[in-house]
C-alpha positions as CSV (number, residue, x, y, z in Angstrom):
1,M,0.5,11.7,-0.5
2,K,1.8,9.0,-2.7
3,P,1.8,5.5,-1.1
4,R,5.1,3.8,-0.6
5,K,6.2,0.2,-0.8
6,L,6.2,-1.9,2.4
7,Y,10.0,-1.5,2.9
8,S,10.0,2.4,2.7
9,S,11.5,4.4,5.6
10,A,8.3,6.4,6.2
11,L,6.2,3.2,6.5
12,S,8.9,1.6,8.6
13,R,8.6,4.4,11.2
14,A,4.8,4.1,11.2
15,L,5.0,0.4,11.6
16,T,7.5,0.7,14.4
17,R,5.2,2.9,16.3
18,A,2.2,0.7,15.6
19,L,4.1,-2.5,16.5
20,S,5.4,-1.1,19.7
21,S,1.9,0.0,20.8
22,S,0.3,-3.3,19.7
23,T,2.7,-5.3,21.9
24,A,1.6,-3.3,24.9
25,T,-2.1,-3.1,24.1
26,T,-4.3,-6.0,22.9
27,T,-7.1,-5.5,20.3
28,P,-10.4,-4.2,21.6
29,S,-12.0,-7.7,21.4
30,Q,-9.3,-9.0,23.8
31,C,-9.2,-6.2,26.4
32,G,-12.5,-6.6,28.1
33,S,-15.0,-5.4,25.5
34,A,-16.5,-8.9,25.6
35,F,-17.8,-8.8,22.1
36,P,-17.6,-12.5,21.0
37,L,-15.3,-12.6,17.9
38,K,-13.3,-15.4,16.4
39,T,-9.8,-14.1,15.5
40,V,-8.1,-16.5,13.0
41,T,-4.4,-16.7,12.2
42,V,-2.2,-19.4,10.7
43,A,-2.2,-21.2,14.1
44,N,-5.9,-21.9,14.1
45,F,-6.8,-21.6,10.5
46,E,-7.6,-25.2,9.7
47,P,-10.1,-25.9,12.5
48,S,-11.6,-22.4,12.0
49,L,-12.1,-23.1,8.3
50,A,-13.9,-26.4,9.2
51,E,-16.2,-24.4,11.6
52,L,-16.8,-21.7,9.0
53,R,-17.7,-24.2,6.4
54,H,-20.5,-25.6,8.6
55,H,-21.8,-22.1,9.4
56,V,-21.7,-20.8,5.8
57,R,-23.6,-23.9,4.5
58,S,-26.4,-23.4,7.1
59,S,-26.5,-19.6,6.7
60,D,-29.1,-17.4,5.0
61,F,-26.5,-14.7,4.0
62,V,-22.9,-13.9,4.7
63,A,-21.6,-10.4,5.4
64,I,-18.0,-9.5,4.6
65,D,-15.7,-6.6,5.2
66,L,-12.0,-5.9,4.3
67,E,-9.3,-3.7,5.8
68,M,-6.7,-2.5,3.4
69,T,-3.3,-0.7,3.3
70,G,-4.6,2.1,1.2
71,V,-7.1,3.3,-1.4
72,T,-5.5,5.6,-4.0
73,S,-2.0,5.4,-5.4
74,S,-1.9,9.0,-6.6
75,P,-4.1,12.1,-6.0
76,W,-5.4,12.1,-9.6
77,R,-6.6,8.5,-9.2
78,E,-9.3,9.7,-6.7
79,S,-12.8,9.4,-8.0
80,F,-13.8,12.6,-9.9
81,E,-17.1,13.8,-11.2
82,F,-15.6,13.8,-14.7
83,D,-14.8,10.1,-14.5
84,R,-16.8,8.0,-16.9
85,S,-17.9,4.5,-15.6
86,D,-15.1,2.7,-17.5
87,V,-12.5,5.1,-16.0
88,R,-13.9,4.7,-12.5
89,Y,-13.4,1.0,-12.9
90,L,-9.8,1.5,-14.1
91,K,-9.1,3.6,-10.9
92,I,-10.7,0.9,-8.8
93,R,-8.6,-1.8,-10.6
94,D,-5.5,0.2,-9.9
95,S,-6.3,0.4,-6.2
96,A,-7.2,-3.3,-5.8
97,S,-4.0,-4.3,-7.7
98,R,-1.6,-2.1,-5.7
99,F,-2.8,-2.3,-2.0
100,A,-2.9,-5.3,0.3
101,V,-5.8,-6.7,2.3
102,V,-4.7,-7.0,5.9
103,Q,-7.9,-8.3,7.5
104,F,-10.9,-10.1,6.0
105,G,-14.1,-10.2,8.0
106,V,-16.6,-13.0,7.3
107,C,-19.9,-13.2,9.3
108,P,-22.5,-15.8,8.4
109,F,-26.1,-15.1,9.6
110,R,-28.6,-17.8,10.2
111,W,-32.3,-17.3,11.0
112,D,-33.3,-19.2,14.1
113,S,-37.1,-19.6,13.8
114,S,-37.3,-21.1,17.3
115,N,-36.0,-17.9,18.9
116,Q,-37.2,-15.5,16.2
117,S,-33.7,-14.1,15.8
118,F,-30.6,-14.2,13.6
119,V,-27.5,-15.9,14.9
120,A,-24.3,-14.3,13.7
121,Y,-20.9,-16.1,13.6
122,P,-18.2,-13.4,13.2
123,Y,-14.7,-14.3,12.0
124,N,-11.8,-12.0,11.8
125,F,-9.0,-13.3,9.5
126,F,-5.5,-11.9,9.4
127,V,-4.2,-12.3,5.9
128,F,-0.7,-11.7,4.5
129,P,0.6,-12.2,0.9
130,R,3.5,-14.3,2.0
131,Q,5.1,-16.3,-0.9
132,E,4.9,-19.9,0.1
133,L,6.0,-21.5,-3.2
134,A,9.5,-20.8,-4.6
135,G,9.8,-20.0,-8.2
136,L,6.2,-18.6,-8.6
137,G,7.2,-15.2,-9.9
138,P,8.8,-12.4,-8.0
139,C,8.1,-11.7,-4.3
140,N,4.8,-10.0,-3.6
141,E,4.8,-6.2,-3.3
142,F,2.1,-3.8,-2.2
143,L,1.7,-0.1,-1.4
144,C,0.7,1.5,1.8
145,Q,-0.8,5.0,2.3
146,T,0.5,6.5,5.5
147,T,-2.9,7.8,6.3
148,S,-4.4,4.3,6.1
149,I,-1.6,2.9,8.2
150,N,-2.1,5.6,10.8
151,F,-5.8,5.0,10.7
152,L,-5.4,1.3,11.4
153,A,-2.9,2.0,14.2
154,K,-5.4,4.5,15.7
155,Y,-7.9,1.6,16.1
156,Q,-5.2,-0.7,17.7
157,F,-4.6,-2.8,14.6
158,D,-2.2,-5.7,15.4
159,F,0.5,-5.3,12.8
160,N,2.5,-8.2,14.4
161,A,-0.4,-10.6,13.8
162,F,-0.8,-9.3,10.3
163,I,2.9,-9.9,9.3
164,H,3.9,-12.8,11.4
165,E,0.6,-14.7,11.8
166,G,-1.4,-13.6,8.7
167,I,-2.7,-16.4,6.5
168,S,-1.0,-16.6,3.1
169,Y,-2.9,-17.4,-0.1
170,L,-2.8,-18.2,-3.8
171,S,-5.3,-16.9,-6.3
172,R,-6.9,-19.4,-8.6
173,E,-4.8,-18.1,-11.4
174,Q,-1.6,-18.5,-9.4
175,E,-2.6,-22.1,-8.5
176,R,-3.2,-22.9,-12.1
177,E,0.2,-21.5,-13.0
178,A,1.9,-23.4,-10.2
179,I,0.3,-26.7,-11.4
180,K,1.1,-26.0,-15.0
181,S,4.7,-25.2,-14.1
182,L,4.9,-28.4,-12.0
183,N,3.6,-30.6,-14.8
184,S,6.0,-29.1,-17.3
185,V,9.2,-29.4,-15.4
186,H,8.5,-32.5,-13.4
187,D,10.0,-34.9,-15.9
188,S,13.1,-32.8,-16.4
189,E,14.1,-31.6,-12.9
190,C,16.3,-33.5,-10.6
191,S,13.7,-34.1,-7.9
192,Y,13.4,-37.8,-8.7
193,I,15.6,-40.8,-9.6
194,S,18.0,-40.2,-12.5
195,K,19.2,-43.1,-14.7
196,L,22.4,-41.1,-15.3
197,N,21.9,-41.2,-19.0
198,D,22.9,-37.5,-19.3
199,V,25.8,-37.6,-16.9
200,R,29.0,-36.5,-18.7
201,D,32.7,-36.7,-17.9
202,L,34.0,-33.6,-16.1
203,P,36.1,-31.4,-18.4
204,S,39.3,-31.7,-16.3
205,V,40.3,-34.4,-13.8
206,N,43.1,-33.7,-11.2
207,M,44.8,-36.2,-8.9
208,A,42.4,-35.5,-6.0
209,D,39.5,-36.4,-8.3
210,I,41.2,-39.6,-9.4
211,L,41.9,-40.7,-5.9
212,F,38.4,-39.8,-4.7
213,T,36.9,-41.7,-7.7
214,E,38.9,-44.8,-6.9
215,R,37.9,-44.7,-3.2
216,M,34.2,-44.4,-4.2
217,K,34.5,-47.3,-6.6
218,N,36.0,-49.5,-3.9
219,K,33.3,-48.5,-1.3
220,F,30.4,-49.2,-3.6
221,S,31.9,-52.5,-4.7
222,E,32.5,-53.5,-1.1
223,W,28.9,-52.6,-0.1
224,R,27.3,-54.2,-3.2
225,D,29.4,-57.4,-2.8
226,G,28.4,-57.6,0.8
227,L,24.7,-57.5,-0.2
228,S,25.2,-60.4,-2.6
229,Q,27.1,-62.4,0.0
230,E,24.3,-61.5,2.6
231,Q,27.0,-60.2,5.0
232,S,25.8,-57.9,7.8
233,Q,26.7,-54.2,7.2
234,P,27.3,-51.5,9.8
235,D,24.8,-48.6,10.0
236,L,27.5,-46.1,9.1
237,I,30.4,-46.3,6.7
238,Q,32.9,-43.5,7.3
239,G,34.1,-41.4,4.5
240,T,37.7,-40.2,3.8
241,R,40.0,-39.6,6.7
242,K,40.6,-36.0,5.5
243,D,36.9,-35.2,5.8
244,S,35.1,-37.0,8.6
245,K,31.8,-35.3,7.7
246,Q,31.5,-37.5,4.6
247,R,29.6,-40.6,5.4
248,F,27.4,-43.4,3.9
249,E,24.3,-44.3,5.9
250,V,22.9,-47.7,5.2
251,I,19.1,-47.5,4.8
252,F,16.2,-49.1,2.9
253,F,14.6,-47.0,0.2
254,K,11.2,-48.3,-0.9
255,K,12.2,-51.7,0.4
256,H,15.4,-51.6,-1.6
257,P,18.9,-51.6,0.0
258,A,20.4,-48.1,-0.3
259,L,23.2,-45.8,0.8
260,K,22.3,-42.3,1.9
261,L,25.1,-39.8,1.0
262,D,25.9,-37.0,3.4
263,G,28.6,-34.3,3.5
264,F,29.8,-34.4,-0.1
265,T,30.4,-31.4,-2.3
266,S,28.5,-30.9,-5.6
267,R,31.6,-31.9,-7.6
268,Q,32.1,-35.0,-5.5
269,L,28.5,-36.0,-6.1
270,K,29.0,-35.6,-9.9
271,L,32.1,-37.9,-9.6
272,I,30.0,-40.4,-7.7
273,Q,27.4,-40.4,-10.5
274,L,30.2,-41.0,-13.0
275,V,31.5,-43.9,-11.0
276,I,28.0,-45.5,-10.8
277,K,27.3,-45.0,-14.5
278,K,30.6,-46.5,-15.7
279,H,31.0,-49.4,-13.2
280,F,27.7,-50.4,-11.6
281,K,24.7,-51.5,-13.7
282,D,22.7,-52.6,-10.7
283,L,23.2,-49.3,-8.8
284,S,21.3,-46.1,-9.4
285,Y,21.9,-42.6,-8.2
286,I,18.9,-40.8,-6.7
287,N,18.2,-37.2,-5.9
288,V,15.0,-36.9,-4.0
289,N,13.4,-33.6,-2.9
290,N,10.9,-34.4,-0.1
291,A,8.2,-31.9,0.7
292,G,9.4,-29.6,3.5
293,S,13.0,-30.9,3.6
294,S,16.2,-30.6,1.7
295,S,17.1,-32.9,-1.1
296,Q,18.5,-36.4,-0.3
297,Q,21.3,-38.1,-2.3
298,I,20.8,-41.8,-2.4
299,V,22.4,-44.8,-4.1
300,V,19.9,-47.7,-4.6
301,Y,20.5,-51.3,-5.4
302,T,18.0,-53.1,-7.7
303,D,18.2,-56.6,-9.1
304,S,16.9,-55.9,-12.6
305,E,16.0,-53.1,-15.1
306,E,12.3,-53.9,-14.6
307,E,12.6,-53.4,-10.9
308,L,14.4,-50.1,-11.4
309,N,11.7,-48.8,-13.7
310,L,9.0,-49.7,-11.2
311,L,11.0,-47.9,-8.5
312,L,11.4,-44.8,-10.8
313,K,7.7,-44.7,-11.5
314,E,6.8,-44.9,-7.8
315,V,9.2,-42.2,-6.8
316,K,8.0,-39.9,-9.6
317,E,4.3,-40.3,-8.7
318,E,5.1,-39.8,-5.0
319,S,7.1,-36.6,-5.7
320,L,4.3,-35.3,-7.9
321,R,1.7,-35.9,-5.2
322,A,3.9,-34.2,-2.6
323,K,4.3,-31.1,-4.7
324,K,0.6,-30.9,-5.5
325,M,-0.2,-31.2,-1.7
326,K,2.3,-28.3,-1.2
327,I,0.5,-26.2,-3.7
328,Q,-2.9,-27.1,-2.2
329,A,-1.6,-26.1,1.3
330,A,-0.3,-22.7,-0.2
331,V,-3.9,-21.9,-1.3
332,G,-4.4,-20.9,2.3
333,F,-7.1,-18.2,2.9
334,R,-8.5,-18.7,-0.6
335,H,-10.3,-21.7,0.7
336,V,-12.6,-19.3,2.4
337,I,-13.3,-17.5,-0.9
338,D,-13.9,-20.8,-2.7
339,L,-16.3,-21.7,0.1
340,L,-18.3,-18.5,-0.4
341,S,-18.3,-19.0,-4.1
342,S,-19.3,-22.6,-4.2
343,E,-22.1,-22.2,-1.8
344,Q,-23.5,-19.3,-3.8
345,K,-24.8,-17.6,-0.7
346,L,-26.1,-14.0,-0.7
347,I,-22.9,-11.9,0.0
348,V,-23.6,-8.6,1.8
349,G,-21.2,-5.7,1.8
350,H,-21.2,-2.0,2.6
351,N,-20.2,0.2,-0.4
352,C,-18.5,-2.9,-1.5
353,F,-17.4,-2.5,-5.2
354,L,-13.8,-1.9,-4.1
355,D,-14.1,-4.9,-1.7
356,T,-15.3,-7.0,-4.6
357,A,-12.4,-5.9,-6.8
358,H,-9.9,-6.8,-4.0
359,V,-11.5,-10.3,-3.6
360,Y,-11.2,-10.9,-7.3
361,N,-7.6,-9.6,-7.6
362,K,-6.3,-11.4,-4.6
363,F,-8.1,-14.7,-4.8
364,I,-9.4,-15.2,-8.4
365,G,-6.8,-13.6,-10.7
366,P,-5.6,-10.3,-12.3
367,L,-8.4,-7.9,-12.7
368,P,-9.7,-7.7,-16.3
369,G,-9.0,-4.7,-18.4
370,T,-12.6,-3.5,-18.9
371,L,-15.6,-3.1,-16.6
372,E,-17.6,-5.4,-18.8
373,E,-15.2,-8.3,-18.5
374,F,-14.9,-7.8,-14.7
375,V,-18.7,-7.8,-14.2
376,A,-19.1,-11.0,-16.2
377,S,-16.3,-12.8,-14.3
378,V,-17.5,-11.6,-10.9
379,N,-21.0,-12.7,-11.5
380,K,-19.9,-16.2,-12.3
381,C,-18.0,-16.5,-9.0
382,F,-20.5,-14.6,-6.8
383,P,-24.0,-14.6,-8.4
384,H,-25.7,-12.8,-5.5
385,I,-24.3,-9.7,-4.0
386,V,-26.1,-6.8,-2.2
387,D,-24.9,-3.4,-1.0
388,T,-26.3,-2.1,2.2
389,K,-25.4,1.4,1.2
390,L,-27.7,1.1,-1.8
391,L,-30.5,-0.4,0.4
392,M,-30.2,2.6,2.8
393,N,-31.5,4.8,-0.1
394,A,-34.3,2.4,-1.1
395,D,-37.2,4.7,0.0
396,N,-37.9,8.0,1.5
397,M,-38.3,6.6,5.0
398,L,-34.9,5.0,5.1
399,Q,-33.3,8.1,3.6
400,A,-34.9,10.3,6.2
401,R,-33.4,8.2,9.0
402,M,-29.9,8.8,7.5
403,K,-30.4,12.3,6.4
404,K,-28.8,14.0,9.4
405,S,-26.2,11.3,9.9
406,R,-22.9,10.6,8.2
407,K,-23.1,7.7,5.7
408,S,-20.3,5.7,7.3
409,L,-20.8,2.1,8.3
410,G,-20.6,3.0,12.0
411,S,-23.2,5.8,11.6
412,A,-25.6,3.5,9.7
413,F,-25.2,0.8,12.4
414,S,-26.1,3.4,15.2
415,V,-29.1,4.6,13.2
416,F,-30.6,1.3,12.0
417,C,-29.5,-1.0,14.9
418,P,-29.3,1.2,18.0
419,Q,-30.2,-1.7,20.3
420,I,-27.2,-3.7,19.1
421,A,-24.8,-0.8,18.8
422,A,-25.5,0.0,22.4
423,G,-24.2,-3.4,23.4
424,S,-25.0,-4.3,27.0
425,K,-27.3,-1.3,27.3
426,S,-29.6,-2.7,24.6
427,N,-32.3,-3.7,27.1
428,E,-33.2,-0.1,27.5
429,L,-33.8,0.3,23.7
430,V,-35.5,-2.9,22.8
431,S,-38.4,-2.3,20.3
432,P,-40.6,-4.8,18.5
433,S,-39.5,-3.2,15.2
434,Y,-35.9,-4.1,15.7
435,V,-34.5,-7.4,14.4
436,K,-33.0,-9.5,17.2
437,I,-29.4,-10.7,16.7
438,D,-27.5,-13.2,18.8
439,V,-23.8,-13.9,18.4
440,E,-22.2,-17.4,18.6
441,V,-18.5,-18.2,18.8
442,D,-17.2,-21.6,19.7
443,D,-20.7,-23.0,20.5
444,S,-21.2,-20.2,23.1
445,R,-24.2,-17.9,22.3
446,S,-24.6,-14.4,23.6
447,S,-27.2,-11.6,23.2
448,S,-25.6,-8.9,25.3
449,W,-22.1,-7.5,25.0
450,N,-20.1,-4.3,25.0
451,P,-19.6,-2.6,21.7
452,G,-16.9,-4.2,19.5
453,G,-13.9,-2.6,17.8
454,K,-14.9,-0.6,14.8
455,H,-12.6,-1.0,11.8
456,E,-11.8,-4.5,12.8
457,A,-12.9,-6.5,9.7
458,G,-14.8,-9.2,11.7
459,Y,-16.8,-6.6,13.7
460,D,-17.4,-4.5,10.6
461,A,-18.8,-7.5,8.8
462,F,-21.0,-8.2,11.8
463,M,-22.3,-4.5,11.7
464,T,-22.9,-4.9,7.9
465,G,-25.0,-8.0,8.4
466,C,-27.0,-6.5,11.2
467,I,-27.8,-3.4,9.1
468,F,-28.8,-5.7,6.2
469,A,-31.2,-7.7,8.4
470,Q,-32.8,-4.6,9.8
471,L,-33.1,-3.0,6.3
472,C,-34.8,-6.2,5.0
473,S,-37.3,-6.0,7.8
474,D,-37.9,-2.3,7.2
475,L,-38.5,-3.1,3.5
476,G,-41.2,-5.6,4.4
477,V,-39.3,-8.9,4.4
478,D,-41.0,-11.1,7.0
479,F,-38.5,-13.6,8.4
480,K,-41.1,-15.3,10.5
481,L,-43.0,-16.7,7.5
482,H,-40.1,-18.8,6.2
483,E,-38.2,-21.7,7.5
484,S,-35.6,-21.1,4.7
485,L,-35.4,-17.4,3.9
486,K,-33.8,-17.6,0.4
487,L,-33.2,-13.9,0.5
488,A,-31.4,-13.9,-2.9
489,S,-34.7,-14.6,-4.6
490,N,-37.0,-12.6,-2.3
491,D,-39.3,-10.4,-4.3
492,K,-38.8,-7.3,-2.1
493,L,-35.0,-7.5,-2.6
494,Q,-34.8,-8.5,-6.3
495,K,-34.3,-5.0,-7.7
496,Y,-31.3,-4.5,-5.3
497,I,-29.5,-7.7,-5.8
498,N,-26.2,-7.3,-7.8
499,H,-26.6,-3.5,-7.9
500,L,-23.4,-1.9,-6.6
501,Y,-22.3,1.7,-6.3
502,L,-19.4,2.1,-8.8
503,S,-19.2,5.6,-7.1
504,W,-21.3,6.5,-4.1
505,M,-20.4,10.1,-4.3
506,H,-21.7,10.5,-7.9
507,G,-24.5,8.0,-7.8
508,D,-23.1,5.5,-10.4
509,I,-24.7,2.1,-10.1
510,I,-23.6,-1.0,-12.0
511,D,-25.7,-4.1,-12.5
512,L,-23.4,-7.1,-12.0
513,S,-25.9,-9.4,-13.7
514,T,-25.9,-7.5,-17.0
515,G,-23.0,-5.1,-16.8
516,D,-25.4,-2.2,-17.5
517,K,-25.2,1.1,-15.8
518,V,-28.4,1.5,-13.7
519,A,-30.3,4.7,-13.1
520,N,-30.6,5.5,-9.4
521,S,-34.3,4.7,-8.6
522,S,-34.1,6.1,-5.1
523,P,-37.1,8.5,-4.7
524,S,-35.1,11.5,-3.4
525,Y,-31.5,10.6,-4.0
526,S,-29.5,13.3,-5.6
527,P,-25.7,12.8,-5.9
528,K,-23.4,15.6,-5.0
529,S,-22.9,17.2,-8.4
530,R,-21.5,20.6,-9.5
531,Y,-21.7,19.6,-13.2
532,P,-25.0,17.8,-13.9
533,N,-24.7,17.7,-17.7
534,I,-21.4,16.1,-18.4
535,L,-20.8,15.1,-22.1
536,F,-17.6,13.1,-22.3
537,E,-17.3,13.6,-26.1
538,N,-17.1,17.3,-25.4
539,I,-14.2,17.1,-23.0
540,V,-10.6,17.9,-23.5
541,I,-8.0,17.2,-20.8
542,I,-5.1,19.7,-20.6
543,W,-2.0,19.0,-18.6
544,G,1.6,20.3,-18.1
545,F,0.7,24.0,-18.0
546,P,2.4,26.3,-15.5
547,S,1.3,25.7,-11.9
548,N,0.4,29.4,-11.4
549,V,-2.4,29.0,-14.1
550,K,-5.7,28.4,-12.3
551,S,-8.9,26.8,-13.7
552,S,-10.4,30.3,-14.0
553,D,-7.4,31.3,-16.2
554,V,-7.9,28.3,-18.4
555,R,-11.6,29.2,-18.9
556,E,-10.7,32.8,-19.7
557,C,-8.0,31.9,-22.2
558,I,-10.2,29.5,-24.1
559,S,-13.3,31.7,-24.0
560,K,-11.4,34.6,-25.6
561,V,-10.7,32.4,-28.6
562,F,-13.9,30.4,-29.0
563,G,-16.4,32.6,-27.3
564,L,-17.9,33.3,-23.9
565,T,-20.3,30.4,-24.2
566,S,-17.8,27.9,-25.6
567,V,-16.7,26.5,-22.2
568,V,-19.4,24.8,-20.1
569,S,-17.2,23.9,-17.2
570,V,-13.5,23.5,-16.1
571,Y,-12.6,20.9,-13.5
572,Q,-9.2,21.0,-11.8
573,L,-7.7,17.5,-11.8
574,D,-4.5,18.7,-10.0
575,A,-2.1,21.6,-10.0
576,T,-1.2,21.3,-13.7
577,A,-4.1,19.4,-15.2
578,V,-7.8,20.3,-15.9
579,F,-10.8,18.9,-17.7
580,V,-12.5,21.4,-20.0
581,Q,-16.0,20.6,-21.3
582,F,-16.9,22.5,-24.4
583,S,-20.4,23.5,-25.4
584,K,-20.1,21.7,-28.8
585,T,-18.3,18.5,-29.7
586,E,-16.6,20.1,-32.8
587,L,-14.9,22.5,-30.5
588,V,-12.8,19.6,-29.1
589,S,-11.0,19.1,-32.4
590,D,-10.9,22.8,-33.1
591,F,-9.1,23.5,-29.9
592,L,-6.6,20.6,-30.4
593,L,-5.8,21.7,-33.9
594,L,-5.4,25.3,-32.8
595,K,-3.0,24.2,-30.1
596,E,-1.0,22.2,-32.6
597,N,-0.7,25.2,-34.9
598,L,0.4,27.6,-32.1
599,E,3.0,25.2,-31.0
600,R,4.5,25.0,-34.5
601,S,4.7,28.8,-34.6
602,N,7.8,30.4,-33.3
603,G,7.1,34.0,-34.5
604,P,6.6,37.0,-32.3
605,I,2.8,37.1,-33.0
606,S,2.2,33.9,-31.1
607,V,3.1,35.4,-27.8
608,L,0.2,37.8,-28.2
609,H,-2.4,35.0,-28.6
610,P,-5.0,34.5,-25.8
611,L,-3.8,31.0,-25.3
612,S,-0.1,32.0,-24.8
613,K,-0.6,32.0,-21.0
614,L,-1.9,28.5,-21.1
615,L,0.9,27.3,-23.4
616,D,3.7,29.1,-21.7
617,G,6.7,26.9,-21.1
618,G,6.2,24.6,-24.0
619,N,5.1,21.6,-21.9
620,T,1.4,22.0,-22.2
621,C,-0.4,18.9,-23.7
622,A,-4.0,18.3,-24.6
623,A,-6.0,15.4,-25.8
624,N,-9.6,14.0,-25.9
625,Y,-11.2,11.9,-23.2
626,D,-10.1,8.6,-24.7
627,T,-6.5,9.6,-24.0
628,Y,-7.4,10.2,-20.4
629,K,-8.8,6.7,-20.2
630,E,-5.6,5.3,-21.8
631,I,-3.5,7.1,-19.2
632,C,-5.7,5.8,-16.4
633,S,-5.3,2.2,-17.6
634,S,-1.5,2.3,-17.2
635,P,0.0,0.3,-14.3
636,L,2.3,3.3,-13.5
637,S,1.2,5.9,-11.0
638,E,3.0,9.2,-10.7
639,D,2.0,12.0,-8.3
640,L,1.1,14.6,-10.9
641,F,-1.0,13.7,-13.9
642,A,1.5,15.5,-16.2
643,D,4.2,13.2,-15.0
644,Q,2.0,10.2,-15.4
645,A,1.2,11.1,-19.0
646,N,4.9,11.5,-19.7
647,A,5.7,8.2,-18.0
648,V,3.1,6.4,-20.1
649,S,4.6,8.0,-23.2
650,V,1.4,9.4,-24.5
651,T,2.1,11.4,-27.6
652,P,-0.6,14.1,-28.0
653,K,0.5,14.7,-31.6
654,T,-0.5,11.2,-32.4
655,K,-3.9,11.9,-31.0
656,L,-4.1,15.1,-33.1
657,I,-3.3,13.1,-36.3
658,E,-6.2,10.9,-35.4
659,F,-8.5,13.9,-35.2
660,K,-7.2,15.2,-38.5
661,V,-8.0,11.8,-40.1
662,A,-11.5,11.9,-38.7
663,L,-12.0,15.4,-39.8
664,G,-10.7,14.6,-43.3
665,S,-13.1,11.8,-43.7
666,E,-16.0,14.1,-42.9
667,E,-14.7,17.1,-44.8
668,H,-17.3,16.6,-47.6
669,E,-20.0,16.9,-45.0
670,N,-18.7,19.9,-43.0
671,P,-15.9,21.6,-44.9
672,I,-15.6,24.6,-42.5
673,V,-14.6,22.5,-39.5
674,Q,-11.0,22.3,-40.8
675,D,-11.0,26.0,-41.8
676,N,-12.3,27.4,-38.5
677,V,-8.8,27.6,-37.1
678,T,-7.5,29.3,-40.2
679,D,-10.4,31.9,-40.3
680,V,-9.9,32.9,-36.7
681,A,-6.1,33.1,-37.0
682,M,-6.4,35.2,-40.2
683,N,-8.8,37.7,-38.5
684,F,-6.5,38.0,-35.5
685,V,-3.5,38.6,-37.8
686,E,-5.5,41.1,-39.8
687,K,-5.8,43.2,-36.6
688,I,-2.2,42.9,-35.7
689,K,-0.4,42.7,-39.1
690,P,-2.7,43.0,-42.2
691,N,0.1,42.5,-44.7
692,S,0.6,39.0,-43.4
693,I,-2.8,37.6,-44.5
694,D,-1.5,36.3,-47.8
695,Q,1.4,34.6,-46.1
696,L,-0.9,32.8,-43.7
697,R,-3.1,31.6,-46.6
698,N,0.0,30.3,-48.4
699,V,0.9,28.4,-45.3
700,Q,-2.5,26.8,-45.0
701,S,-2.6,25.9,-48.7
702,T,0.8,24.2,-48.6
703,G,0.2,22.6,-45.2
704,H,3.5,23.9,-43.6
705,A,3.5,25.5,-40.2
706,S,4.6,29.1,-39.7
707,S,4.6,31.9,-37.1
708,F,1.2,33.1,-38.4
709,E,-0.9,30.0,-37.5
710,I,-2.7,31.7,-34.6
711,E,-6.2,32.8,-33.7
712,D,-8.1,35.7,-32.2
713,S,-10.9,35.5,-29.6
714,G,-12.8,38.4,-30.9
715,V,-13.6,36.8,-34.2
716,A,-14.4,33.5,-32.5
717,E,-16.9,35.2,-30.2
718,A,-18.5,37.0,-33.2
719,N,-18.9,33.7,-35.1
720,L,-21.0,32.2,-32.2
């Protein structure tokens, strides 16, 4: 099901149900489960951040977990076995760019040598991409999958807290853009004192304007003359009789006598500026935008030009400082990410490549276009990351413990940390081999509790950290020997640091330190694979064929033309798209050229060709694997791959021309590659219509398409 934007009707109904239930039922951590967990919203963010800063700096590692509004924006963006590593990254980039993070769990763990236990400090942050700064691009949008929203609602997720109390944030890139924009417009915008040099006469002046201008001239003269004569002035000077809302309030602005203007229209304010410019050299009109308040219109008296310039400088600097403070305040939750990055602690996640991509996209900047760029950038921000899902497969013993269990976080927690997962019943299961964990929140430490709420980010981060601590112990890390653990440099963990599953299902591991793809060194790990020998250069992607054509039909059609052994595998991408892996690389170009020739042909013979079923309807397209990557890199996301390709405006004929150029450059080395299509077509035509062979040869020699540019499977099979 395709995700929808936050304001969609389907999501609105789901949110309504979830919101109504959340108002009647509190979160598990609040309704008697007694698991100590610090829930953080806008209201308590500042003091919680100060506490977290202390705990992170004294910690040995920090576990994190994220809850999101969805995972895949379209069915074909799921992770497939025929996805190359660079394509897998593009799909992860799409997911992290489109969906929102609703909760962020952070749990520092510190080894307490006096008690021979770890102390965990779990924090559960609600985050919401609220736009705090005006003018910083369009309003934020994100997608939601209804399955993900229903999943969160099932576990009593508090949508009210997410939307109304979630902590907003700016990424580093957004902060840089905001500061750059501020610096570029600060001297030109009307947020500081204007000397009125650019004030021009209004194009037309009516009698009302003339009368208003004269009254303003008299009032400013009266006030200024009163200052020079040291006469006492009333606090309020009433405006015109027709509009009692207009008034002048006598104030001091930066120790200078001033009049604050209230209740005037924009045209009247322009007239006031003209009056001051023409008649009062010792008065200045000021438009000040204070942080958190509306603009103030002020007329200030100064004794000299030097005094005015000093006042201008002071106001400009103060305005700039206020705006920078506003930007700094809008950084919000990103302060937590900056803390984790600056302290360079070991970050622990569970199957966390997608989590890492979300962290980068939300709090660093837009995700880079390639996997190599992403890996290099992430490693600079977070030099030490470890994945518990990879550690669980480190040796045969650990694999055996998980063999009969699901690989989810909750299952791993139950298997590796049963004494903690059992909560208050843990005394019955205490074993010397288990790592002891205490939890501390608000200076209150506990070692016994009821199980917490799964799929609440703070508790999931706690589970992740507990699993990591236990796995470290099982791998031979002796916490008791060290006052400072320095796990990021521990010899027994070195080969697992910065190795993340790019795809757990298919065993792809990426090294964040080097960007290299790493072979899975687990002794008995074998990823689920139906196609063990995938050669991407041998793959063609075909889309847009009739929906009643199945993958078996595709194999049959192609095999009739190129031989029974020509197709190694066919993988169904969706109802109208498949991957076809050929046995030979040259068959990729042969197939694409044949398809082009058949599409040019409009004669009656073409309908008898074995590929006619696949090409029926005239909408079938085909291209090599690089075109598939190009389509995956698009920010668009249609439900069907065929619609996506059309939306991206991929032109298969352009790709075919590229093939022809490549073939032409190698023609002197392999002259029969270009002629294979012709040979097969001529043999097929010889069976059906022998007298047409000469016509077909003439077509090939002239390079023009005709109805005879077709091929026969029998000849292709005989040639193999």
